[in-house]
N, C-alpha and C positions, 0 to 999 in steps of 0.2 A: 217701646218704638226706639227703633234705630236713627237719631239724627244727622247721621255724618254726610256729610253734602263735600264736593268735592273742589275747598276748600283753596290748596292749592293749584291747584289751575285756573284761580281766577285772580290770585297772588299775580301772579305773570303779568295779565290785562290793565289790572286795575291800582295803584300809585298808593292808595292807601289803606288800613289791612279794613278797616268798617265798612267802606267800599264795597270789597271784595268778598266778604260776610252776607254784607246785605244782597249782592246781585246772585252769590250761591245761593242764598235762603230761599228767593223772590224765583230764582229758575227751579230750584228743586218744585216751589209752593204749583207753579201754574205748570210741571210736568205733572204734577198728581204723586209726587215722591214722599211730599209729605200734604197726607192729608184735608180734605174739608173737618173741621174739629179738631185735630190734633191740640194736642197742647203742646209749647214748645218748649223746651228746659229754663230753669232761673238762668237769671245775668250771670249771679256766680257758677252754675254747671256751664255755661256757653263761653264763659271769660277764661273758664279754667281748661274745657277742650279744645278752644282756638286758639289761647295765649293772648286776649284782647284787654284790656280794661275792660270793670264794670261798669264808665261814663260811655266804652266804647259801644257797647255790648248793646245798654241803655238808647243810645242814637240810632242804631240798625233797628232798634223796635219798633222805636218813632218815626222813623223813616216807613217801615213795614206797615206801622198802624196809618199814619197821613195818607199812605197808598191806597186802606181801602183790604189791603191781604190776610191784615189779622185785627181779632179786635184784645183789648184786654180788662179782666175784671178787677178791682182793688182786693186782694188776697185771695184770689184765685188764679192768676198767672193771665198767658199771655195764650190766643187761638188765634189757628187758622182759620179764615172765612170764606176765602177763593174757594171757588167747588168747582173742579172740573168738570165740562159737563161732555157726555156719550153721548157720539149720534143716536138718532131712535131708530131702531125697524134694521138696524146692518149689522154687519158683525165686524167688530173694531180692528180684527186680524186680518180680515180679507182683503184692505185696498193696501199692506204689507208686503204680497208678493206678487205686485203688480211693478212690475221692471218699467223705469224712466230711459228715454234715451240720453244720450249727451248733450242735446241739446235744453231737453228737459230737465233734467239735473243741474246745468248752468242757467234755467229760467227761472228754479226754485229755490239758490242759492242764496241762505242770508233776507229770505223774507219773513220782514217784518212780523209778531202779532197782530193774526188778525182783528183789527177794532175792536167787534164783537165778543171778544175774549179776556179784554181790561177787566180792570174792576169797577167797580160803578165809579168811585171817587175819581178817575181819570177817561171815564169815558164823556160827561158834561158836567166841568167846574161851573160851578153858579155862574161865576165871571170868566169865559175864555179869551184867554185873547193866543190863540190858537191861530195862525198860518192859514189864508187860502180860505177864509174867509168872509161872503163879502156881501154890499147894504142890499137888504130883497126892495125897500119902501119907495126904492125910489126908479125902478126899471116901469116902462112905461108902455106898463101892461095890455092898455087898451089901443093902443098901435100895435103890438105884437099881435097881440088875439086877432088883431083885422087881417091880417096880412093869413094871418093860419088859420083864419076860416075861412077866406077868398082860396085858397092852396087846396082845401078840404072838399068844395064844393065843387071845384073845378075837377077832382079823383069822384065825388060823387057822380060825375055829369059822363064820365071814361072817356076824356080827353087824355088822360097822362096815359089810361092802356095803351094809344096808338104809339106811344113816344119811345126808341131806345134811350134809355139813359149811357151816357158815357161815365167810362169805369174812373174815371180820374175824376168825375163831380158834377153835380149840376154845373152845365154856362154858366147862364146868366150868371151863378152866383160867383160864379171864373172870375169873369167877365167885368164882376162888380166887386169884388176884390183885388183886380188888376187896377182896377183905376183908383178906388180910395186909395193903395199904397200909391201911386201915381202922386197923384192929392192931395194928402195927408205925412207922407212920408221917404219920397223921395226915389222912390224906387220904381226904375223906369223896366215894367213887368210888361209881359204881353200873357194875357186870360189864356195862352197857349201850353206857359210853363208854370201857373198854377194848378197844384194839383189838389185836391179835397181830402182831408185826413178823418177818422172820428178821434178828435183829437187830438193834440201835441206831439202823446206820445207815442200816438200808430203811427204818427210822424216818424220817428226818429226811432221807434223799432225797426219800422223799414228801411229805414238809410243806411243803418249798422248791416242789418241783412243785406243791403247789397252791396258796399260800403268797404267793409270787412271780413278778411276770412282769418281761420281760425290762426291764434298766434299774431299775430297784429296789435302794436301797442298802440293806443291812443293819446292822447294829451287829450286833458279834464282840469277844471279848474277845481283848486283844492283853496277854499272849501266849496262846495257848488252842489250840481241836485244830483242828488241820489239816482234817480230816474237811468240817468245817460249812463249809470255804472254795469246798472242789469241789461241794459240793450245791450251792450258792449260784453258783457262777459256773456249775455247767453248767445252771442253769436262768435263766441268761443275768440273775441278779441282780451287784450291785457292793457288793463286801464294805467295809466300814465299821467300824475296828480301834480300839476304846478300850480306854486304858489300867486297867492293874486296880492292887491295891497291896493292904496287911495285911488288908482289909477287904470285897476282893470288886473287882469293876467300879465305875468312879466313876459312878453313874447323872447324867444330864444330861437338859435336856429334849431330846431328838432328835428332829424334821418326820421323820424314817425313823417306820414304822407293824411293824419286825421285829425282836427283840433275841435274842440262842442267849447263853445263861448258863448257870454252870455254880456254884449259888450254894452245894449244901451243900459243895460239894471241887472249889473252883476249879480246872479243867485248867490248866498241870500244877502250879499253884503251892499250890498245896492250902487256898490261901485261905479262910476262911468269911466268906462275905455275910453282913451286919453286919443288926443287925433294923433298924434303921431306915435303911439301903440299899432292904431287900426290902421298904419298906413306899414308899419312893422309887421306886424301879420296878413297883411295882401302880398305885402313885399315878398315875404316868408312861402305863402302859397305860390306866388309865380315860380320861383326862384328852386321849389322843391316838387311841385308839378304836385302841391298837396291839396286839400277842398277843407274847407273850413263850413262847416255846422251855425249857424246862427239862432238862437233860440232866444226869442222877443218876445218873451213869455208876461209883461204887464207892462212897458213901458210908454202904455199908448195911456194907460192911467194917472199923466203928465201935468203935474197941477204949481208949478214951479221952477227959475229956472228956464235955459232957453231949449228952443224942441231939439230935441237929442234925433239925426238922419240913423239907420239904420247902416252899419256893417255894411251891408248890402249896395248901399245906397251908392258908394265907393268901388263897389266889383266894380271893374272895366275888363276882366278877362273871365268871367265866369266860375269863379272859384269860390262863389260861396253860397251856400242853398238856407232859407231864410224861412224858419218855420215860427210859427204864431198860431193865433189860438183862438175863438172864441168865447171860453169857457171865465174868464174873466173878466171882461168887457157885458159879458149878455147875462147870462144866469150861467149854476156850473152843470148843472142836468144840462145843456145843451152842447151836446159831442161832437164837437164843430170844430176842425184846427184844419189850417193848410201849409201848405211849405211853394216859395217858391224857387225850382228847379234852371240848375243851366239850361238847354234844350235838349245836351246829350244825357240826360239824366231821363231827361221827360218819357221814352220810349220803353227803357228797363223797369221804371217805375211804372209803368203799365203793366207790362206783364208779371208784374211783383206783387201787383194788388188785384190780380185776379185768380189769383191763388187763393187770397183769404176772401176778393167780397166780389164777385163776376160783373155782380152789379153795386152799386150806391146802394147803401142804407142810409135813412132818414132823409131817403125826398122830402118828403112834404117838409121838412125843417130845412132842406138846402133850398127850397125854393120858397117857402116863408123870409127865411131869412136876406134871401137876393132882393127880394122885393123893399123887403125892410130898411137895405140898403139903398136900395136905386130912389127911395123916395122919402132920403135924407134923415128917416128916423133914426139910424145908428150915429152919424154924427149930433146931428142933436142930444143924443145920447149919452155920449161923452163928453160933450162940452159941460151938460148938467153931472156927471159924474167928477168930473175933477176939479167942479168946484164943491161939491159936496168932501168931496178928498183931501182936497185944500184944507180945508177950516177944520175938521175931524184930528189930518195931522198935525197940524200948528197947535193945538189944542192937549195933543197928547204928548206932542212934545217938550213942549212950555213943563205940565203935570209935571212928566217923568223926571225935567231937569229940575222941578223944585223939591218933588219929594223924593225921588231913588237916586236925585244924581250922585253922590256919594256911592251907589251901589253901582249903575252902570255908566259908561262910555256911550253914551248913546250918539248913532251914524247921521247927523242928518242926512237926506232927501229930499228928493224935488216928484219923484215919482214911486207909483206901486202902492201896497194897499196892506206893508208892513215894514216896523223897520226893524234894522239890528242894530243888538248891543252888548257891547262887550265886559263883562263882568271882575271888576275892577280887583276884587279879591282873590282867596285860595279856590283852587281846585274840591277840595273839604267844608268851606263854608259853602260854596254853590252849589252842592248837589242837599245839602243843609237845610239852606234855606228854598230849595227849595217846592223842598217836601214839606217843608213848613207850608209854604205859602199855600200848597195844592189843600193843607188841613184846614189853610181860613178860607178855602173857599177860589181860589183864582188862581189859573195854570197857566202857560205861554209855553211857544213849540221853542225845546232845544235844540238850542246851536249847531250842537257837538254834533249833532246826530248829520252834518253835513261835511265833517272831515274825513279825506279820505286819509289821512294819516293819523297818529294816535301824535295830541298837542295839548300840554299842562292848560291852554289857554281855554278859560269857558264864552260861549253868547248864549243869547236869547234870542229870540225872533219873536216880535210883540205883531201879531192882527190888530188890527184897530177900525177897518171899516167898514167892519157888521156892527161898530156897536154905537149908541147914543154916548153922548160928552158925559153925560149922568154917569153911564158906566164906568166908564171908562176910567174917568176917575175915581171911584169905586174901586175897583182892582186895580189903580196903584197906589191909592190909600189902605186895599189891604197887604200888599209886597212890604207898605211900609210897619205896618204893622204886626206883621210874620214876622220881618231881621228883627225891630225892636223885641218881639217875642222872644225871638229863637238867641237875639245875645243876653235876654235876663234869665234867661234858662241857663247857659250854658254858665253864664258867670255863678248861677250858684248852685250849676254840678260840681264848680271848681271848689267854691268854697267848701262846699260836702266834701270833698276828697280833700280836700285839706284838713 
């Protein structure tokens, strides 16, 4: 079998030859070009083919082995274990002839590999420090079930059949959110400005369609949330990344008219936008007739420091669209987000929502959430979550400093469910360490996936909220062991080469 892969094209993307070969081989395996059960060339053959040292090829094979793409048998060779899944009962060629619109092509461009197609070793590491996971045992299930069942009983009595739900969302929920934002976040919002969505990403996608024309350039944070990139590009816009530092986005006198920011807790670094820059950002919007979309994704989980008021609380001219979600504070499966809009955008948003959902969905959950907030359950739940996350964060931060502080510079934070840590070593060492850690049963979210522009800096995002302290410690100790084993392996390999 010919094992030629487009090595040269990967060399243009990756700085080191061994990384280029790793990604080229992995892509060929995922595409089925190198099929399940195929035997890879020996390290000597591969080194001759691509002009790499045998040590580098060994490292590539180790990385493929750690991520579950191949298996190695002593005296036999290295074989591909990843098996491409064919669709059941359909012609795999038939979908290739269905042409997408320009919007469809933009929306699907750069889509990540579906999680169900990942190798088993990457789906569920034994200890997963990936972001986006919440503590589940602290949720007030009884209180939530009570309000949920109440709404179900009302549905059974046919009382709800006589109602005409508002496209913008259940009115009592909009009122409850507006009251909560006034009391707890300092946002002087009227319920008429609050619109309910199926999660914050739904809000962002519709806002981009309302505000962006094809060819418009839009300012985003770098690093930043890639969901914004996909929404902007699907609408035909052009992403213009802007650097952030320890005080948030670096404000400039942009010519563009739209900015996406996460000022209360920058994603993913956790930096808080300083008051001076908040004022600069609002001044820019007033001067340029610009719009600021503020994504406040998890800053309500605040466990230290002074409360941070959203940018929207300082907005006196209606330039800020505030986007929030309950998926981070309630539970992930509750797909209810919201936005506080300037009044001039409320009616256009109503018309836009009517295209996708003339009647709002999840009305049982919307009604239950309204009662949950009105009865005080939500604020009590937030207070408990803050105490739990505060304790876990303090423990995790201390253990990271103690055991792997020589590897990562962990940025301190006082809110949210993850920490951002910059890697102290080289890019080559980081990639090797990450694969070695996976082989030791621990994984995390690579911070590099949130960079819009190529960079030599590496970083990691560690989720800590969903694990107990003993699991957090075990994960950190596995990272420490993975580094020590990798360092020992590298040193041994160097001696053998000599």
